[in-house]
Every structure is written in C-alpha cells, then in structure tokens.
N, C-alpha and C positions, 0 to 999 in steps of 0.2 A: 129510632135506631136500635138495633139489637146488639147483643154483646159482641158478636164477631165483627160487625161493621164498626162498632165503637173502638175495639182494639185495633183493627186493621187501619182505620183512619189515623189513629194515634201513631202507630208504627210507621206509617207512610207520610206523616206530617200534614195530614189533611184535617179539615174541620170535624168536630164531633160535638154531640149534644152535651156531654159532661166528661169529666175525668173518669176513665175506667179504673176498676179495682181488681186486684189479684188476690187469690187465696191459695191455700194448700199447706200452710205451715203452722196451723194451730196444733201445738204439741202437748195439749192438756186434755185428756179425756173428760175431765169434769166440765170443762167449757163446752165440749161437744154435747155432752149429756144435757146441760142446761138449755142449750140452743134448740135441741131437738125435742126435749121433754121426755127423756128416758133415764133409767137408772144405769149404774155401771155394769151390772150383770147383763142387761139387755144390750148395752153398747158392745161388750166383749163377745157377745154371741154373733155380731156382724159389724165389726168396727168400721170397715171400709164403707159399707152401705150408710151407716149413720153419719160418718164424716162427710160424705158427699151431700147428704141431705142437709147437714148443717150449713155447708157453703151455699147451697141453693137458697136456704132461708135467709142467709146474710146478704144475698143479692150479688154474689161474685160474678164478674164478667169472664174471668178465666182462672184456671188452676194450673200451677206449675208442679204440683205434687198432690198426693193424697196420703198425708203422713199419718201413720199408725205406729204407736210405740211398740217395741219388740215384745213386751210382756206387761202384765198388770203391775209389776213392782217398779217399773221405770216410766220415764216420760221421754219425749222427743223420740229419736231413733237410736238411742244409745243404751247399752247395758254394761255389765261388768267386763265384757270382753272387748269393748270398743276402743280401749287404749293400748291394744296390742301393737299399734304403730310404733310405740316407744321401743319395743323389743319383740320382734317377731320370732325370736329363737334361731334365726339364721345367722351364721357366722359371716364375717366379711369375705372370707375365702369362698364360701358357698355362694354368696351373692355375686361375686365377680365371675365365678364359674357359670352361674345361671345366665348372666348377661351375655357371656361369650357364646353360649349355646342357643340363645334366642335367635329366631329368624330375623333377618334384617328387614328394612323397610320395603325393599323391592320384592322380597319373598312374601311378605305379608299381603301386599297389594295383589300380587299374582295369584295367591291362593284364596283370595276373598270371593266367596260365593254371593255376589251382589243380589242376584234375583232371589235366591233363597232367603238371605237375611232381610231383604226388603219385604218379602211376603210376610215374615213374622212381625216386622216392625209395623207394617201397614195394618195387619189384622189386630194388633194390640191397640193402635190408635183408634180404629173404628169401634172396637168393643168398649173401650173406656169412654170414648166420646158419647156413645149411646147411653151409658150410665149417667153422664154428666148433664145430659139434656141441653139446655140453652147455653150453659157455661162452656167456654172454649177450653178444651184440654190441650195444653201446650207444655208437656213434661220437660223439665230441665234435662239437659244432656251433658252430664258431667264427663269430662275427658274429651268431649268433642272439640275439634280444632287442633289440639295437640296436648296429649297427656304429659303432665309434669309431676304429679304426685306419686312418684315411684317409692316414696316412703311407705305407701300402703303395702307394697310387696316386700320391701327389704328392711323396714324399720328406719326410724329417723337417723340413728347414729351411722348405720351403714350407708344410707343414702347420701348424707352430707359428706362423709369421708370419701365416697366415690366421686362426688362432684369436685371436691377439693384436690384429691390426690391421684385420681385415675381418669385423666381427660378422655382417653379413647373409649373407656367404658361409659363415661357420662355422655359422650357424644352419641354413642349408639343408643342409649336410652332416649335421648332427645329425638333422634331420628325415628326410632320405633314408635315413640309416643306421637310424633307428628303423623306417621302413617296411619295409626289406628284412629287418631282424631279426624283425619281427612275422610277415612272410610265411613265413620259415623255420620259425618256431615253430608256425604253423598246420599245417604239414606234420607236424612232430613230434607235435603234439597229436592229430592224427587217427591216427597210427601207435600212439600210446599207447592210444587208445580201441579200436583193433583188436587190441591185444595183441601188437603187433610191436616195441614199444619199452617199456622199463621206466619206472617212475615217478620217475626222476631223470635229469638231463641235464647233461653238462659243457659249459659255454660260458664266455665271458668275453673280455676285451680286455687286451692288454699295454700299459698306459699308466702304469706305475709303474717307477721306477728303485729302486735300493736306498736312496736318500734319501727317496723319496716320489713323489707324483703328478707327472707331467711337464706336466700342465695344472692350472691353478688349480682347487681343489675348489669354489670359488664359481661358476666357469664351468660345471663339470660339474653342479652342483646345479641351476643355472638352465636350461641348454640340453640336457644329456644325460639327466639323471635322468627327466624326464617321458617321454622317448622310450623309455628302458629299462623304465620302469614299464608303459607301454602295450604294449611288445613282449613282455613276459613274461606278459601276461594269458591268451593261448591255452593256455599250459602250466599255469598255476595253475588254470584252469577245469576241467582234466581231472585235477588232482591230481598233475601231474608237477613235481618239485621242481628248480629250477635251482641248479646248483653252479658257483660262480665260480672260474675259474682265476686264481690270485693270485700271479703273479710279482712280486718286488720288495716294497717296503714299502707295502702296501695299507691299513695301519692308518687313515690319515686318511679313507679312503673307506668303511670297513666299515659305519658307521651308515647312510650314504646307500644303499649297495647293499642292505642288509637292508630298509630302508624301501621300496625299489623292488620287493621281492618275492624277492630272492635268499635261498635257504634252506640254502645250504651253501657250503663253500669247499674248494678243492684248492690245495696248494702248501706253504706254510710254509718260510720261509727264516730260520732262527734268527739269522743274522748281521745281519739288518736288522729284527729285532724281531717278525717273524711266527712266533711260537712256538705250539705246541699249547696251552700254558697260557693265552696271551692269547686264543686263539679260544674256549676253554672258558668264558670270561667272558661270551660273547654267546649270544643266542637269536634265533629268527626274530621277525618283527614280531608274530606271534601268540603268542609266548612259548614256543614249542616248541624242543626241542634241535635244533641244526644237524646237517646231514649233513656229515661231514668225510671227504674223500678224502686219505689221507696217513697220518702226517705225516713219513715217513722222508726226511730231507734228503739230497739228492744232492750236497751241498757239505760240510757239517760233520759228517755222521754216516757214511753208507755208504762213502765212499772211505777213511776213516781208522780205523774201528772194526775190531776183530777179529770173526770170526763169533760167538763166544760173547757179546761185548758187544752185537752186533746183536740176538741173540735176547733178551737181557735187556731191551734198550730196547723191542722190540716188545711184550713182556709188560707193561712199565710203561705203554706207550701204551694198550693195551687196558684195563688197570685204571683209568687216569686217565679214560677216556671212559665208563666204566660209569655209566649214569644221567645223564651230562652231555652226551653227543653220540652220534649214530648213526654209528659209525666203519666205513669201508671201507678196509682197509689198502692203501696205495699209496705211491708215491714222490713227492717234491716236484716232480720234473721227470724228464727222460729219464735212463735208466741208460746212462751213457757208459763208454768203456773204462777210465777211472780208477777205476771201482767194481769191485772183484774179484768174480768170479763166485761165489766162496765166500760172500761177504756177501749176494749176491742170493738164493742158495739158503737161507742161514740166516734171512733175513727171512721167507720163506714157510714154512719148516719150523717156525718159532716158532708159527705158527698151525696148520699142518696136522698136525704131529707132537707137539702139546702133550699 
C-alpha cells in the first residue's frame, strides 16, 4: 500500500496496512541538517529542498506544510515582527471605517474569478507534489471554511472590542470571513474531484487560550457557526473531511464545530484538557469515528520523554484509537528545538519499525 492509498483509506474509514504518519512541522534547522547530513550553510542555501528530503528520509506519508524559519536567527515561522497582532497600529476608529468599506459577502462571491484562482491553486499543487515524490502534499488551508482571526488585520484589542461593542461590524466580519472561507473550499473541492488533493483537509482558527475560547461561545454559535457550516459545504459535497486545528482548550466548542461539519481534529494539549481520551468520546454528526491528526504533545510528552517512552506512548495511542478513531500520527504543533531529535525519530520508528 502506498502513501496515498494509506492516507485515503484512513480518511475514508477503510482498512490500511499501518497507521499513516504526517510531517511538515519540524521547526528546527539543526534537526533537518542531522537527518539529511548537511551543515547549516548548506541548508540555508536551499532550505526547502533539504526539508523535503528530510521528510522523505523519515518516511512521511503526507505533508501539511514545508516549514522553513524566516531567517537564520529564528526558528519556527516567527520573528521579531510576529507579535504585531497585539497592536497593528490601527486605531479602533480606523478599524471600524475599514470594515464599513469592505465589500460584503455577496460582492466578494460575485467578483471571485474562480477559474483564474483555481488555475493558480492547481499549478502550485502539481508543482509541489512533484517535489514531494511519493509523499502526499496536502497543505493546510488556514481561513478555509470561515475566517475568524480578524485580529490579524486589526490587532487583538480592536478585534475584541468590535466583537463586544459593535455587533453590526462584528456580524459583517463573520459574514465576510464565511464568504472567503467558502471560496477557498470551492478550490479545494475541485482539486479533490480531480484527484489532486486527498479526502481530508487541515483548517481551523486560533481562537482559544489554554483557559478556553477568547470569544463567547454564544456569540460564536449565533454569528460564526452559520458561516462555518456554509463554508464547509463544498468540501462535504465531494467527501473531503475537514480537520480542525485545535490549539488551546477547544472543549467548549467541540459540539458546535462537529455540528457545523468538522469531522476531525488536530492538536491535543493535555495541560488544558485536550486529551486523546477526551476526543475519543466524540463522533461526527453522522455518528462516524473522527479523524485525528496527532496526538503526540509538543509540550508535555515529546520534550521530556525518553525515546523508549515515546515509542511506548505511540503504540498505546494506536491501540486506543483502534475502532474508535481514524488516526494519522502527528504532533500537536511544531517540533521546536526543545524536542530532542532522538524523540522525533523514535516517534516515527514506533510505526515504521514495528
């Protein structure tokens, strides 16, 4: 069974020869260098090429990203400018004015050049898939379904004030986000029909802290959920299953997300209650097992366990999911320098050398 068959059978709840594994989030150039056998200067001369080669050597079935740090002084995909979300320099008055001037949902959909956008989307998928070889390139589609992270545009303070005190502006943002998310999913749905994208997609919005949602669940159910439900329709119509990226304590939103059509979850942060055992208690809205990307925690497990314990934990996870969930082994988030390479190798070897 090849990687595509293994992943597709997992997504569709069919038999497979083993648990598939995902890659894409190693955020440590030193790890990539050791896997490939090059020095840092060689890596930085062609970081993307060496990163793809590292995943091939690790035996990945699929890639949701090809993560390269922004520069040599940083890791992950952040740098000194990454926290502009706290204060974008936009005043509340300017943010409100910008929202009023934004085209509405109907205008966005009417102006969308589907064929032109799909041609670009398709060309990129084909190009990167050629680089990935037998690994399945299934890039995450942040904002697909319905965009919620408007703090990227307006800053945290402005965004949360708008949600709390300017309901008409907040409603327009939710509707606009729903339109853009649905348009993105129309592109993915066509790629699925053409066999260029598998039957599962990673998407989602970072809207939860470790304590819970940063926006009232009641607000989300009234204004966001209808947009997400509509935004996911193109995927569900072609049998592509949306998997929600779940940073933080997403537990208060799980039922809402499943009701909207979410059919799987990635993440799992045991320190805030998002455990594998909790997720195994849930099913899709049609009563089917969820797809789970994970659940190896980049906080409480991989940085502190020994390689032997990592292997034992992976085997436990696989056994727990048998008949309960369609598991794709992955990490809860990026593999940062605090996670020893030996533990990364042990995690995958537990599947590949079983």
